[in-house]
matplotlib code that plots the C-alpha trace (Angstrom):
import matplotlib.pyplot as plt

x = [-1.0, -1.0, -4.2, -6.7, -6.3, -2.8, -3.4, -5.5, -2.3, 0.3, -1.3, 0.3, -1.3, -1.2, -2.9, -0.7, 1.8, 2.1, -0.9, -0.2, -2.4, -2.7, -3.7, -0.7, -1.4, -2.2, 0.9, -0.8, 1.2, 2.6, 5.1, 7.8, 9.4, 13.2, 15.0, 16.9, 18.2, 21.0, 19.4, 16.9, 17.6, 16.0, 16.3, 13.8, 15.9, 14.0, 16.6, 19.5, 18.6, 15.1, 12.0, 11.8, 8.6, 5.4, 5.5, 8.1, 6.2, 5.0, 5.6, 2.7, 3.4, 7.3, 5.7, 3.6, 6.8, 8.8, 6.1, 6.1, 9.7, 10.0, 7.4, 8.9, 12.8, 14.0, 16.3, 13.7, 10.2, 8.5, 4.6, 2.9, -0.8, -1.7, -0.3, -0.1, 2.0, 4.2, 5.1, 5.5, 7.9, 10.0, 9.9, 10.9, 13.6, 15.5, 14.9, 16.4, 16.4, 17.9, 17.3, 15.0, 12.3, 10.8, 7.4, 5.5, 2.7, 0.2, 1.2, -1.2, -3.2, -2.2, 1.6, 1.5, -0.2, 2.3, 5.3, 3.4, 2.1, 4.8, 7.6, 8.4, 7.9, 10.7, 12.7, 12.6, 12.5, 9.8, 8.8, 7.0, 8.1, 6.1, 5.4, 6.5, 9.9, 11.8, 15.5, 14.2, 13.7, 17.5, 16.3, 14.3, 17.0, 18.7, 22.0, 20.4, 17.8, 18.0, 14.5, 12.6, 9.0, 7.5, 3.9, 3.6, 1.1, 0.1, -2.7, -6.2, -4.5, -2.8, 0.4, 3.0, 6.5, 9.9, 11.1, 14.6, 15.6, 14.4, 16.4, 19.6, 19.5, 18.3, 21.2, 24.1, 22.8, 22.9, 19.2, 17.4, 14.1, 11.1, 8.2, 4.6, 3.6, 0.3, -1.4, 0.8, 0.2, 4.0, 3.7, 3.1, 5.7, 9.4, 10.2, 13.5, 14.6, 13.9, 16.5, 14.1, 15.8, 12.6, 9.2, 5.7, 2.4, -0.9, -1.7, -5.5, -5.8, -5.2, -3.1, -5.9, -8.4, -11.8, -11.9, -11.7, -8.2, -5.9, -1.9, 1.0, 4.2, 8.0, 10.4, 14.1, 16.8, 19.5, 20.8, 21.4, 18.1, 16.8, 18.4, 17.5, 13.7, 13.9, 15.2, 12.5, 9.6, 11.0, 10.7, 7.3, 5.9, 4.0, 2.9, 0.3, -2.4, -1.4, -5.1, -4.9, -1.7, -3.4, -6.0, -3.3, -1.5, -5.1, -5.4, -1.9, -3.3, -6.1, -4.3, -3.2, -6.7, -8.5, -5.7, -6.3, -10.1, -10.1, -7.7, -9.7, -13.0, -10.9, -9.5, -12.9, -14.8, -12.3, -12.0, -15.7, -15.8, -13.4, -15.8, -18.8, -19.3, -19.7, -16.2, -13.4, -10.1, -9.8, -6.7, -6.1, -2.2, -2.6, -4.2, -2.6, -4.8, -3.1, 0.0, 3.3, 1.8, 4.8, 6.4, 3.8, 4.4, 7.9, 8.0, 5.0, 3.9, -0.1, -2.4, -4.8, -8.4, -8.3, -8.3, -9.9, -12.2, -12.8, -15.9, -15.9, -15.5, -18.3, -19.9, -21.0, -20.5, -24.1, -23.7, -20.6, -22.0, -25.1, -23.3, -22.0, -25.2, -26.8, -24.6, -26.2, -23.4, -20.4, -20.1, -19.1, -16.1, -12.3, -9.6, -9.9, -8.7, -11.2, -14.2, -16.5, -16.5, -16.2, -16.6, -15.3, -15.3, -12.5, -12.3, -9.0, -10.3, -7.9, -4.9, -2.8, -0.1, -2.7, -3.8, -6.8, -9.4, -11.7, -14.2, -14.8, -12.6, -14.2, -12.1, -13.3, -12.2, -13.4, -14.1, -15.3, -19.0, -20.2, -18.6, -22.0, -23.5, -21.0, -21.4, -25.1, -24.8, -22.2, -24.4, -27.6, -25.8, -24.2, -27.8, -28.9, -25.9, -26.0, -29.9, -29.5]
y = [-23.8, -23.4, -24.9, -22.7, -24.4, -23.1, -19.8, -19.6, -19.8, -18.6, -15.5, -14.4, -10.8, -8.1, -4.9, -1.8, -0.5, 3.0, 3.3, 5.4, 6.2, 8.1, 4.7, 2.4, -0.8, -4.2, -6.8, -10.4, -13.6, -16.3, -17.6, -15.4, -16.0, -16.2, -14.9, -18.1, -21.3, -19.7, -16.4, -18.8, -17.9, -18.3, -14.9, -12.8, -9.9, -8.0, -5.1, -6.9, -9.9, -8.9, -10.8, -14.6, -15.7, -14.1, -14.6, -11.9, -9.5, -8.5, -4.9, -3.6, -4.6, -3.4, 0.0, 0.0, -0.8, 2.0, 4.7, 3.7, 3.5, 7.2, 8.5, 7.1, 7.7, 4.3, 1.7, -0.4, -2.0, -5.0, -5.3, -8.1, -9.3, -7.2, -5.3, -8.3, -9.8, -7.0, -7.4, -11.0, -10.3, -8.2, -10.6, -13.6, -11.6, -10.2, -12.6, -15.7, -18.6, -16.9, -13.4, -11.0, -9.1, -5.9, -4.9, -1.9, -2.5, -0.6, -3.2, -4.2, -7.2, -9.6, -8.6, -9.5, -12.8, -13.3, -13.3, -15.3, -18.0, -18.2, -16.6, -17.9, -21.2, -20.7, -19.8, -16.0, -14.2, -11.3, -8.6, -5.2, -1.9, 1.5, 3.1, 6.7, 5.3, 7.2, 7.0, 5.0, 1.9, 1.2, -0.7, -3.2, -3.9, -7.3, -8.3, -10.4, -7.6, -7.6, -5.9, -3.0, -2.6, 1.2, 2.1, 5.7, 6.1, 3.2, 0.9, 2.3, 4.3, 6.2, 7.3, 8.8, 7.3, 9.6, 7.5, 9.2, 8.8, 5.1, 4.8, 6.2, 3.9, 0.7, 1.3, 1.9, -1.7, -3.3, -3.6, -2.6, -0.5, -1.2, 1.4, 0.9, 4.1, 3.1, 6.1, 8.7, 6.9, 6.8, 10.5, 12.5, 11.0, 10.4, 7.3, 6.3, 9.9, 9.7, 6.8, 3.9, 1.0, -0.8, 0.7, -0.7, 0.3, -1.3, -0.2, -1.3, 2.1, 5.5, 4.2, 2.1, 4.7, 2.6, -0.2, -2.5, -4.0, -5.9, -4.9, -4.3, -2.7, -3.2, -0.6, -1.0, 1.8, -0.1, -2.9, -5.4, -5.4, -5.5, -8.6, -10.2, -9.3, -10.5, -13.9, -14.1, -13.0, -15.3, -18.6, -17.4, -17.0, -13.5, -12.9, -10.1, -9.6, -7.0, -6.2, -5.2, -3.2, -1.2, -0.1, 0.9, 3.0, 4.3, 5.4, 7.0, 9.9, 11.0, 10.4, 14.0, 15.3, 12.8, 13.3, 16.9, 16.5, 14.0, 15.6, 18.7, 16.6, 14.8, 17.8, 19.3, 16.8, 15.8, 19.3, 19.0, 15.7, 17.2, 19.6, 17.1, 16.5, 12.8, 12.5, 12.2, 12.5, 12.6, 10.6, 12.3, 12.6, 16.4, 17.6, 18.1, 15.4, 12.8, 11.3, 12.0, 15.1, 16.8, 14.1, 14.4, 18.1, 18.0, 15.2, 14.8, 17.1, 16.6, 14.0, 11.4, 10.7, 7.9, 8.6, 7.5, 9.0, 7.8, 8.0, 9.8, 7.6, 5.8, 4.9, 1.6, -0.8, -1.1, 3.0, 2.7, 0.0, 2.0, 5.0, 3.0, 1.0, 4.5, 5.9, 5.9, 7.2, 5.3, 1.5, -1.0, -2.6, -3.2, -1.6, 2.3, 4.7, 4.5, 7.1, 5.7, 6.6, 4.0, 3.0, 0.4, -0.3, -1.7, -3.3, -3.2, -4.3, -7.2, -5.7, -4.3, -2.9, -0.7, 2.5, 2.5, 3.0, 0.0, -0.4, 3.3, 3.7, 4.0, 4.3, 6.5, 6.3, 9.6, 9.4, 11.9, 12.5, 15.9, 17.2, 18.7, 15.3, 13.2, 16.0, 15.5, 11.9, 11.9, 14.4, 12.2, 8.9, 10.4, 11.2, 7.8, 6.0, 8.1, 7.3, 3.8]
z = [-50.9, -47.0, -45.9, -43.9, -40.7, -40.9, -41.7, -38.5, -36.5, -38.9, -40.8, -44.1, -43.7, -40.8, -40.1, -41.1, -38.7, -37.2, -34.8, -32.2, -29.2, -25.8, -24.4, -23.4, -25.4, -23.6, -24.0, -23.0, -23.2, -21.5, -24.2, -25.6, -28.7, -29.3, -32.7, -32.6, -30.7, -29.8, -28.2, -26.0, -22.4, -18.9, -16.9, -14.8, -15.8, -18.7, -18.5, -18.9, -21.5, -22.7, -22.3, -21.5, -20.2, -19.3, -15.6, -15.2, -16.9, -20.3, -21.7, -20.1, -16.5, -16.9, -18.1, -14.9, -12.6, -14.6, -13.8, -10.3, -9.7, -11.5, -9.2, -5.8, -7.0, -6.6, -8.9, -10.2, -9.4, -9.1, -9.6, -7.7, -7.4, -4.0, -1.4, 0.7, -1.8, -1.7, 1.6, 1.3, -1.3, 0.6, 3.7, 2.0, -0.2, 2.7, 5.6, 6.5, 9.3, 12.4, 11.6, 13.4, 12.1, 13.6, 13.2, 14.6, 17.0, 14.7, 12.0, 9.1, 10.5, 7.7, 8.0, 11.4, 11.0, 8.3, 10.9, 13.3, 11.2, 8.3, 8.9, 12.5, 11.2, 8.7, 11.7, 11.5, 14.8, 15.4, 17.6, 18.1, 18.6, 19.5, 16.1, 17.6, 19.0, 16.9, 17.6, 20.5, 18.3, 19.2, 22.3, 20.5, 17.8, 18.4, 16.9, 14.4, 13.6, 9.4, 8.5, 10.3, 8.6, 9.0, 8.3, 7.4, 8.7, 10.9, 10.0, 11.6, 14.4, 12.0, 14.0, 11.9, 12.5, 12.3, 9.3, 8.9, 13.0, 12.5, 9.4, 10.9, 13.9, 11.9, 9.5, 12.3, 13.5, 9.9, 9.6, 6.5, 6.5, 4.5, 4.3, 3.5, 1.6, 0.5, 2.4, 0.9, -2.8, -3.1, -3.6, -0.8, 1.1, -0.2, 1.5, -0.3, 0.0, 3.5, 3.7, 3.5, 1.6, 0.0, -0.4, -1.1, -2.1, -2.5, -6.1, -5.3, -3.6, -4.9, -8.2, -9.3, -7.6, -8.4, -6.5, -9.2, -9.5, -7.1, -7.5, -5.5, -6.0, -4.3, -5.2, -4.5, -3.6, -4.9, -7.4, -4.6, -2.8, -6.7, -7.4, -4.1, -4.8, -8.5, -7.4, -4.9, -7.4, -10.1, -7.4, -5.9, -9.3, -8.7, -12.1, -12.6, -15.4, -18.0, -17.9, -14.5, -15.1, -17.8, -15.6, -12.9, -15.7, -16.6, -12.9, -12.7, -15.0, -12.8, -9.4, -9.0, -9.5, -7.4, -4.5, -4.4, -4.5, -1.8, 0.1, 0.6, 1.5, 4.1, 5.8, 5.8, 7.4, 9.8, 11.3, 11.4, 13.4, 15.7, 16.7, 17.2, 20.8, 20.4, 19.0, 21.5, 19.1, 15.4, 14.0, 10.7, 10.1, 9.2, 12.4, 15.6, 17.4, 15.4, 17.2, 15.1, 13.6, 14.1, 11.8, 9.2, 9.1, 8.5, 6.0, 4.0, 1.3, 1.6, 2.9, 1.6, 2.3, 5.2, 8.6, 12.0, 14.7, 18.3, 20.2, 23.6, 26.8, 27.9, 23.9, 24.0, 20.9, 19.8, 19.5, 17.4, 15.1, 14.8, 13.5, 10.9, 10.0, 10.0, 7.2, 3.7, 1.6, 3.4, 2.3, 4.8, 3.4, 3.8, 1.5, 0.6, -2.0, -4.6, -5.2, -2.9, 0.8, 3.2, 6.9, 9.4, 13.3, 14.9, 18.5, 20.1, 23.6, 23.7, 21.9, 25.0, 22.4, 20.7, 22.0, 24.7, 22.3, 22.9, 20.6, 20.1, 16.8, 13.2, 10.0, 7.3, 3.6, 1.9, -1.7, -4.4, -3.1, -2.4, 0.9, 2.1, 1.2, 3.3, 6.2, 6.4, 6.1, 9.1, 11.1, 10.8, 11.7, 14.7, 16.1, 15.1, 17.0, 20.0, 20.2, 20.7]

ax = plt.figure().add_subplot(projection="3d")
ax.plot(x, y, z, "-o")
ax.set_aspect("equal")
plt.show()
């Protein structure tokens, strides 16, 4: 008779099979069991040879990857711990010592720091180009340029690039193009359909939707890029929790409803803010006041809830800070894409490659609060800030 201590680990009874739910099951596990010694294998490619180890993804993680890939129209997708990990995976998989990396001048800050502090140490050259260069990117390419990053739209200053034009020129020069498609949640802009070779998202934003998870995705347009990403993903050990993946899977089910509601609220508030005498410019891609609006109108199918406002000339830094501090419904915090509205100040005084907004810019993330309440909150904060 089997000892009870063994039964704790090797049970002889199991629950009845056949349970089917609307919720995707959460598959946790590090060790994967093989049917026999002869079938033991070590590979990261689950699609070709089955599962081998938990770091390469459990069934829950691969379910999320498949859903993201389907939405983005790609070949295959990797899920990684956060948006910055997505950027890291692309750079480390596709660049080698002696290569040149081209970044937009409005690039996400940590991405630029990665180039300056890590990639340059590994022998990768890098430089910046104007985000609205379009076909003019040709003059910034070098013979050794291997990767061009685009942000659609750009971080904070919201310029919308002409991705198809940049793709044409970059491909003619033998360079790949990667697109950060987080603002559009991977669905409002078809980055791969417009020629990009690889696209990424911070799934922490609109896919998660509730500011309670950290995940990123990288989607390849073809098998060759997928293989390079897979080799780097395996070596770097970029494993993610199936619990986080299950939250993202749940978030996908309500993302369309959330995006529609957030888009409407953000547009209404952006137009209203553009009418206020304290505001010089509203940087919302769907408005003509935003640089690159014509590209958004041509290439995008909608807009999300993140945009920036620039206060009029002469506004002091303490007034801008006073405006943000006076907001009652807007939290002060990084990230965005959740149901709660947020506000952040930025100072471009010492950033010569950025527009001359100085310290007069505030980025807003519009959530799902009542638009009337948000407008009233913004109005009273404008009075407080300008009164300082």
